[in-house]
N, C-alpha and C positions, 0 to 999 in steps of 0.2 A: 488807343487801338486804332490801326489804320484799316479802312475799308478799301478793297481793291476790285477793279473791274477791268477786263481786257477787251480791247476793241481791235478790229481789223481795218486798218487805214493804209491805203497805198501799198498793199501787199506786205506790210510790216505790222507786227503786233504792237499796239500802243497800250501800255498799262497806265491807267489813271487811278491813283489811290488818293484818299483824303483823310485828314484828321480834323476834328472839330476842336478849336482851341480858343482860349481867352474868354473874358467876361461877356463879350458880345456874340459868342458862339460862331466864330469865323470858320469857314471851310478852307483849310490849307491843303492845296493839291500837290501831289507828287506825280509827275508824268514822265514816262520814258518809252523809247522805242528800242532799247537795248544798245543804242549807239550814243544817245545823249539823254541826260536826265535834268529836269528842271523843277523847281518849286514855285508855286503861284501864291502870292500874298502871305508870306510868313508872318502871322499875326503876333506871336510872342514865343518865348522859350526856345531859343536857338538850340539848346542842348537836347530838348525833346525831339526837335526836327532832325538833328544829327543822328540821334539814336534810331529814329524811324528809317533814315536812309541806310542804316546798317553797313556803313563802310563804302557804299556806292558813291562814286565821284559825282559831285554836283557841278553841272556845267553852267547853269543860269538860274537867276532869280527874277521872275516876272512879277511886276507890280501893276495891278490894274488901275490903281488910282492912289492919291496921296494920303488918304486918311490913315491915322496911326494904328487903327485896329487891323490894317492890311499891311503895314510896313514895320510894325514894332520890332520884329526880330531881324529885319533885313540887314542892317549894318553889322550886327554881330555875326550873322550867318555868312555874310560876304567875307568878313575877316577870317573866319574859321575855314572857309572852303576856297576862297579866291574866285568864286563863281562870278560871271558877268551879270550885272544888274541891268534889267531892261524895263523902261517905263516910257510914258508918252513925253514928248518934248514940252507939252504944256504943263504937266504936273511935276516934271523932273526938277525944276528949280526949288520947289517946296521940299521934295523928298531929299534933295542934296543939301538942304539947309541954306540955299542961296537967297531964298525969299521966305517971308513968313506965310503961314497958311491963311488964306483969306477967309476961311470958314471959322477961324478963331478957336479951333479945336486943339486939345493937347497934342503936342508933337511927339515924334519918336526921335531917336538918335539920328542925326544926319547920315545919309547913305549915298556915296557917290553913284551916279548913274552912268554906266558905260555905254549904253546904246539908247539914244533918245529917238523914239519912233513916232511916225505920223500916220494919218489915215492912208490906207492902201499899201503901206510897207509890208514886206514879207520877212518874217523872222524864221530863219532856218536853224533848226536844232536837230542834229542827226539827220534822218531822212524825213523829218517832219517840216512842212512848210506852212507856218501859221500866218494867216493874213490879218493884219491889224485893222480894226474898225474903230475909229474915234467915235465915242458915244458920250458926249457931254450931257449933263443933266444933273447927275449926282455930284460930280465935280466937273470943272470946265475941261479937264484933260483925261477923263475916264476913257478906258479902252476895253474892247472885247477882242478876243483872238479866235479866229475861225480856221479849222482844219478841214479842208474839203477833199474827199477822196477823188473827185473829178480831176484834181491836179495830177493824180498818179495813174496807175494802171489797174485800179480796183474800184470801178464805178459802183459796185454793189455795196461798198463799205459805208458805214454810218459816219456822217459829219459830226464834228464836235465843236462846241462853242464854249469858251471860257468867258463868262458874262460879268464877273466882278459884282459891283453893286448897281448895275444897270437893270438887269432882269432877274427876278427871283421866281420861285414856284408860286404862281398866283398873285404876284405883287411886283413892285418896282422899288428902286432905291429912293431914299428921301431926296426931295428937291428944295427943302426949306432952309438949307445952309446959305451963307452969303455967296458962296461960289456955285450954288445950284440954280437950276432953271427948269421949270416945268415945260416951257415951250421947247427948250433944247432936248429935254427928255422925250417928249412926244416925237420929235424928229428922229432921235436915236432909235426909238422903238419901231418907227416905220422902217428904218434901215434894217433892223433885225428881222422884221416881219417878212422880208424878201427871202430869207434863208429857207432851205427845204424843211418840210414838216418833220422829217425823221431826225433832224439835228438834235443830238443830246446836249442839253445845257448844263454846264457846271457853274452854279452861281456862288457868290461870295458868302451867302448865308442860307440856311434852311435846306430843303430837299432838292435833289436833282430833278430836272424836268425835261420837256422837249418843246421845240418850237410849235408843234401841233397842239399840245396842251395849252400853251400860252396864247395861241391864236384865238381860242375860244374864250379866253379870260382876259389877260392883260391887253393884247392887241385890239380886241374888240372894243375895249373901253378907251384906251389911250391913243391908239394908232389908226383909228378909223377915219 
């Protein structure tokens, strides 16, 4: 079952729905503005994701980092839909099967990455302009994506942050993998702490949250 919420961003309605999938209870997001639709971190079961799309054309698959619980269905979903796959330039070689995962975790089927992004890049999907924030710590190439209504003509709109496994509700992603780093995670959290309080955070696991809520919890502990 998919949960859906509608947001007003840049004078267009952005619908963000999600399904909780896989043994690690990943949040798999479906985001659309009516012109473009993309899926974030297809954990597993491409057929269930296709069913949830309900025949809607999938334009992109966004992968926040290289771990298989976030990429497990990416290759099959890309084959079924022809959607462009977007990931960081740092983690893309692992996702594409060009390099082994330095974390030593079980891999998923290699998935070609069509757009390899870096910090500060803007990913344009429909009328949505998502700013890429490189946030290493959980993996060396983890990314968050930020949608800021100030970039459009609706400054009263709520910003959105896709946070992957960087920021959770009341917690952060693990840093004890070979490719992880607590010092890098602290620096990444300081970067996220500059975002507006009203930013709604869509994390890779667990409940949705806001920057304001995590300012009192996560940032006070890790990013002070």
